[in-house]
C-alpha positions in Angstrom: 4.1 125.6 53.2 5.1 123.5 50.3 3.9 119.9 50.0 6.0 116.8 49.2 7.7 116.7 45.9 5.9 114.2 43.6 7.9 111.1 42.7 8.6 110.7 39.0 9.1 107.1 37.7 12.3 106.7 35.9 12.6 103.4 33.9 15.7 101.5 34.7 18.1 101.3 31.8 19.8 97.9 31.2 22.8 97.5 28.9 22.2 95.8 25.7 23.1 92.0 25.7 26.2 90.9 24.0 26.3 88.2 21.3 27.2 85.6 23.9 24.2 86.6 26.1 21.6 86.6 23.4 19.3 83.5 23.5 19.7 81.0 20.7 17.0 80.9 18.1 15.0 77.7 18.0 14.9 76.3 14.5 11.3 75.0 14.0 10.5 72.6 11.3 7.5 73.4 9.2 4.4 71.4 10.1 3.4 69.2 7.2 -0.1 69.6 6.1 -2.4 66.6 6.8 -3.5 64.5 3.9 -7.1 65.9 4.3 -5.7 69.4 3.6 -4.3 68.5 0.2 -6.1 70.0 -2.7 -6.0 68.2 -6.0 -4.3 70.0 -8.9 -5.1 69.8 -12.5 -2.8 66.8 -12.9 -4.4 64.8 -10.0 -8.1 63.8 -10.2 -10.4 63.8 -7.2 -10.5 60.0 -7.2 -6.7 59.8 -6.9 -6.7 62.4 -4.1 -9.3 60.4 -2.1 -7.3 57.2 -2.7 -4.1 58.9 -1.4 -6.1 60.2 1.6 -7.4 56.8 2.5 -4.1 55.2 2.0 -2.3 57.7 4.4 -5.1 57.4 7.0 -5.8 53.7 7.1 -2.7 52.0 5.9 0.1 52.7 8.3 3.5 51.3 7.3 4.1 47.7 8.3 7.2 46.0 9.6 8.3 43.3 7.2 10.1 41.3 9.9 7.3 41.2 12.4 6.5 37.5 12.1 10.2 36.6 12.5 10.4 38.8 15.5 7.4 37.1 17.1 8.9 33.7 16.5 12.2 34.8 18.0 10.3 36.2 21.0 8.3 33.0 21.4 11.5 30.8 21.2 13.2 33.0 23.8 10.3 32.7 26.1 10.1 28.9 25.8 13.9 28.6 26.4 13.7 30.8 29.5 10.8 28.8 30.9 12.7 25.5 30.2 15.8 26.8 32.0 13.7 27.8 35.1 12.4 24.2 35.5 14.1 21.9 37.9 16.5 19.3 36.6 14.2 16.5 37.8 11.2 18.0 36.0 13.1 18.3 32.8 14.2 14.7 33.0 10.6 13.6 33.5 9.4 15.6 30.6 12.2 14.2 28.3 11.4 10.6 29.4 7.7 11.0 28.8 8.3 12.5 25.4 10.6 9.6 24.5 8.1 7.0 25.6 5.4 8.7 23.5 7.7 8.8 20.5 8.5 5.1 20.8 4.8 4.2 21.1 4.0 6.2 18.0 6.8 4.5 16.0 5.7 1.1 17.2 2.1 1.7 16.4 3.0 3.0 12.9 5.2 0.0 12.2 2.4 -2.4 13.4 -0.2 -0.7 11.2 2.1 -0.8 8.2 2.9 -4.5 8.7 -0.8 -5.3 9.1 -1.7 -3.4 5.9 1.0 -5.3 4.0 -0.3 -8.7 5.0 -4.0 -8.0 5.1 -4.4 -8.5 1.3 -2.0 -11.5 1.0 -3.4 -15.0 0.4 -2.5 -16.2 3.9 -4.1 -19.3 5.6 -6.5 -17.4 7.8 -10.0 -19.0 8.2 -9.2 -21.4 5.4 -8.5 -18.6 3.0 -9.4 -18.8 -0.6 -10.0 -19.7 -3.3 -7.2 -17.7 -5.0 -6.5 -17.4 -8.7 -2.9 -17.5 -10.0 -0.5 -19.3 -12.3 0.5 -22.9 -12.0 4.0 -23.9 -12.9 6.3 -26.9 -12.2 9.9 -27.5 -11.1 12.2 -30.2 -10.1 12.4 -30.3 -6.3 15.3 -31.2 -4.1 16.1 -29.8 -0.6 13.3 -27.2 0.0 13.2 -24.1 2.2 11.4 -26.2 4.9 14.3 -28.5 5.2 12.7 -31.5 3.4 14.0 -33.4 0.4 11.5 -34.4 -2.2 11.4 -35.7 -5.8 9.2 -35.1 -8.8 6.6 -37.7 -7.9 5.6 -36.1 -4.5 2.4 -34.1 -4.0 4.1 -31.0 -2.8 3.9 -27.3 -3.5 6.2 -24.3 -3.4 4.3 -21.1 -2.4 5.3 -17.5 -3.2 8.2 -16.0 -1.4 5.9 -13.0 -0.7 3.6 -15.0 1.7 6.3 -17.3 2.9 8.4 -14.4 4.2 5.3 -12.5 5.5 4.8 -15.1 8.2 8.4 -15.8 8.9 9.3 -16.0 12.6 13.0 -15.9 12.4 16.1 -16.4 10.3 15.6 -20.2 10.0 13.2 -20.9 7.1 12.6 -24.5 8.4 10.6 -23.0 11.3 8.2 -21.1 9.0 4.6 -21.6 10.0 3.6 -22.4 6.4 5.8 -25.5 6.3 3.7 -28.7 6.2 0.4 -26.9 5.7 -2.0 -28.2 3.1 -3.6 -26.5 0.1 -6.1 -27.8 -2.5 -5.5 -26.9 -6.1 -8.4 -27.0 -8.7 -8.5 -26.8 -12.5 -11.0 -27.9 -15.0 -13.0 -29.9 -12.5 -9.9 -31.7 -11.2 -8.4 -31.1 -7.7 -5.4 -32.3 -5.7 -4.2 -31.7 -2.2 -0.6 -30.5 -1.7 1.8 -30.0 1.2 3.9 -26.8 1.4 7.6 -27.6 1.5 9.3 -24.8 -0.4 9.5 -21.1 -1.2 9.1 -20.0 -4.8 11.3 -16.9 -5.5 9.8 -16.2 -9.0 6.1 -16.5 -8.0 3.7 -13.7 -7.4 1.6 -13.8 -4.3 -1.2 -16.1 -5.7 1.1 -18.3 -7.9 2.1 -21.8 -6.9 4.9 -24.1 -8.2 4.4 -27.9 -8.2 6.2 -31.1 -9.3 5.8 -32.5 -12.8 3.5 -35.3 -11.6 1.1 -32.8 -10.0 1.2 -30.5 -13.0 0.3 -33.5 -15.3 -2.7 -34.3 -13.0 -4.1 -30.8 -13.7 -2.9 -29.8 -17.2 -0.7 -30.8 -20.1 3.0 -30.7 -19.3 3.6 -29.0 -22.6 1.7 -25.9 -21.6 4.2 -25.1 -18.9 2.1 -22.4 -17.3 -1.6 -22.4 -16.8 -4.2 -20.8 -14.6 -5.3 -22.4 -11.3 -7.5 -21.9 -8.3 -6.3 -23.0 -4.8 -7.4 -22.7 -1.2 -5.9 -23.3 2.2 -7.1 -26.4 4.0 -5.4 -25.4 7.3 -5.0 -22.3 9.3 -1.8 -20.8 10.7 
């Protein structure tokens, strides 16, 4: 009796693929060698090679417009937050900022005005003595609204201090009008009343009548030095 016929494996034959059925080849780019794998040649020294290695490793390329981009992002964020606020909140913020700005401007103006007048020869605490030039003029209707002649003991003070204490557009109401000063020269002194404003005088100069000038100096000198002090406060 014969046994079973042994099975013989026959590999299956598949037809060869056509051009359309063949898989596409993947084009691979060559992998660039890292900087550490670079070997210096005869033209490049070891020091230059190490420099290039450090530069590639620790100095990545920077974006030139990074600060501008950050500023734009910040402005966009602030604008978005502002639009999300309620209208009433925005009005309150604007009003508060306006008040603060007005206070800052007012304070600055006050400090500037104080600094301009702090060094002037003003009649505060009987200020003086001050040193300046003494000249004479022929009075008439003065800035204080009074009419005088050459024999009166009057004085015209500098426009700088006259305008510094002005309280309005009317010069007759100036606080210096009618105030007394005492002028001294070579041991002689005379008391004078402020009635006018001298446009050509510096801050410590005074202009008087001919009679007052003769009492302190020779009329031929025309201009001499003098010391004077306030006798009254403002």
